[in-house]
N, C-alpha and C positions, 0 to 999 in steps of 0.2 A: 214367368212375368217380365213387362216389358221397362228393359231397361231405362224408361223414359217415365215411368208412371211415379206419379210423387204421393208417399205414404203418409197418412194423416191419420192420426188419432181418435181413431171415434167418430171416422168422417167415411162414407161410401164411397170414396170420389167416383166411380163405376156407374154408379146411380144419380148424379148431381144431374140435374135438367137442364138444360140449353136452349133459350128462348129462339124463336125465329126474328127476322127482319118486322115482318110483320106485325108479331105480337108484342116484341117489346117499343114499336112506333104507337100502338096503342094504351099499353100500361104507361108509358110516358104521358099521354093528353090525359089519361084516370088521374096518372099523379099530381098534373098541373092542377087537376079540378078540385084536388085535396082530398085524395084515396089515397091514405093510408096502407093499406092491403095491397095497392096497388106499387108503391114503391119497396114495402119488402120483396114481392113477388120479382121486380126487378133488380134487387139483390142475387137472394135467390137463385134469377133463372142467369147469371151472367158471373157465379163464381169461378165455370169454368177458364176464365180468363185472367185470375188469378193465380190458377193451377198452371196454366200457362208461364208466366209469368217465374213462377216457381221452379222448374225448371232450371233457369238457369241459374243458380242458386244451389240446385243439391251439390253435395258436396262443398260447400264453399259456408255455409253455417250448419250449426251443429241442432238447434232446432227446428224445422218446419216447420214443428206445428203455430210454435210460435210467428214467423213469419208470414204463416195464415192470416194468423188474424191483423196482422200488420198491414199486409197485401189485401183482406178485406174492409179496410180503415177508407186505403186507397180505393177502393173501389164504390165507395158509400160516398166519398167526397165526387167522384166522377159523378155519377148519378145526378146528387144534389145539384151539380153544377153546369149539365149535358145541356144542351138548347137543339130540341128537335130540327129547331127550324133552318141552321146551316147544311143541312143533306148530308151529315159527316155518320158514320158506324161507330156507335156506342166503342167498339172494341178500338177504335184509329184512336178515339179521345182517352179511354181509360186506360189502357195497357200502361201508358208512358207516366200518367199519375199511379196507379198500381207501385209499379217498379221504384219510380223516385220516392215512395212512401217507404217501402222497403230497404233502399240502399240509406235514406236518412236512419233510418230505424239502426239500422249495422253500424254507421257512421256515428251514432252514438253512444253505442254500447257494447263498442267491441271493444274488450281491454288487454292490455297484453301484461299478463302476471311475471317479473321478476322475480328467480329462485334469491333467498337471503343471501346464498354466497358471493353471486352474480353483484348484488347488490355491495357487501362488505368489500370487495376486492377493488371493486368501483371506486369509493371512498378510501380506502386506504390508498389505493394511488392517486388520488388527488393529493390525500393528505401529504404523503412521501413526496410528492412533484414541489408541493406547496415549501415543504422545509427543506429541500434540497434547490428550490427557487432561491430561495434566502442569503444562499451563499453564492449567488451569483451567475448560474449556468440552467436553465430547462434541460431537465435529462430526457433522454430520448424511453421510450416504449422497454427497448431494449433493455438498458442499464435501469429499469426499473422493476422490467419481468425478471431480471435476475437477482437483485435485493430482495423480490419478494417471495423469488424460489419460485415460481411459475412462466410459464412460455408464455413469450410475445404477443400469441395469436389468445392467450386468455385476457391479457393485457387490453386488448385493443378491443374485443368482445364486452367485457366489462365497461369500457368508457360508453360504446356505443348504446347500449342499454338505457345508459342516463339520458339519451337522446328523447324530444317527442316522436314518438310515433308517427307516421304519415297513413292515413287510410286506407284501405283498399279499393272504398268506393271514391276515393278523393277524384275530384277531375283533371283530367290529364291536356285535355285539349279539345277544342270548340270551337267551329269551324262558321257556326250560327245554322248547322244542322244535327245530327246525331253527336252527343257528347261521346268522348273515351274515358273511361274511368282507368284507376291504376290496375285492377284485379283483370281486365280485359287484356293486359299484356302481361299477365303471368303465366309461361308456361306450364304446361300439363305435365306432371312427374311421368307418366305415364310414355311422353315423346321423350325416353331419353337413347343418348347414342348406341346406333348398333355394334356387332363387336367389329365391321370394318372400320367404324368410323372413331374406336379406340385406338384401335391396332395403326390407326393410322396418324392417329395423334401422339402416343407413344412412338411412333418413328421420328416425327415433327420433335420433338420434343428432346431426340437425342444428338440432333445435329443442332443442336443449339451450343454455345457455348456456355462454361459455368458461370461468367457473370450474369450473361443473357438468362438464366433459369432463376440467379438467384434475384436480381433486379424484377424479374415477373411476379414471384413467389410473393417479395417486399410487396407490390403495387395492389398485387389481386385477390394475395391470399390473407395479409396481413392488414392489408390496407393505407398503407404508407402513402404520402404526396411524395413525389420527384424532388422534391426540396428537401424532403425527410430525409430521404435516401443519397441525395446530393452532399449532403451535409457529413453525415454518417461515411461515406466513400471516401471523401475530401475531392469529389472531381465537382463541376457545374451542373445544374439543373438541365443545360443545353444537353451536356453529353447525355446526363440518363436517359432526357427524352430521344436522341438518339438511337442508343442502345433498345430504349423498348419499343420503337418504332419498326428496328430492324429484326428483332426477335418474331414480332406478332406476324411482320412480312412473311417470315421463314415458316410459321406456323400454319399460314394460309396455304402458303405452296404445295403442304403436303397434305394437308385436311381440307378438302374442297366437298 
């Protein structure tokens, strides 16, 4: 089986009819004349367009059957609004509409379920912060973690769970041409570091000072701001920034 083939329940994708350009034009002329069967033939004869778009979402959605139905809705809209007088191929006009319909569906229907234990920890953290704040000083995540008997990473993750999620299909750039969506920038898990790269990274970390390693962990694993780290260490934010930059520069020197 081809790894690019889209499998749909109850649909033999290999037997879907594909219309020629000439057939498509003739059917559009009939449809404009009021022939409802011509519209149906146009839809059935262009389902391959929906399948071609679905390939982009393989592995990024749980139910391709649902996406196929949504994609077909986009195809129907494209056919109903297509104008053959502009001398543009139907595929050129329909594919962006099909893809847009699917992305809107995913954006509106994808929800993230947070476990009850993480939610409970988040609200315990907020409650404890409020209680301690009344005593004059806002506690750090490290202090709260000790009081609740969990790790600082647990506290950071729990608080992050309360933030409004961003859709993977949120547009992040558009210069008037093709829109770039967030999911276009997500790395493929298969493209992991090879052994040589991991060994180089280990060597690079061994060349860092203990304070540099500690600050990088606080910044990029726990998610603290430079100001938060500076307050905890009793130094300026500028010093934290300088240490962080030097550490990253050292890592880059060994990992190329």
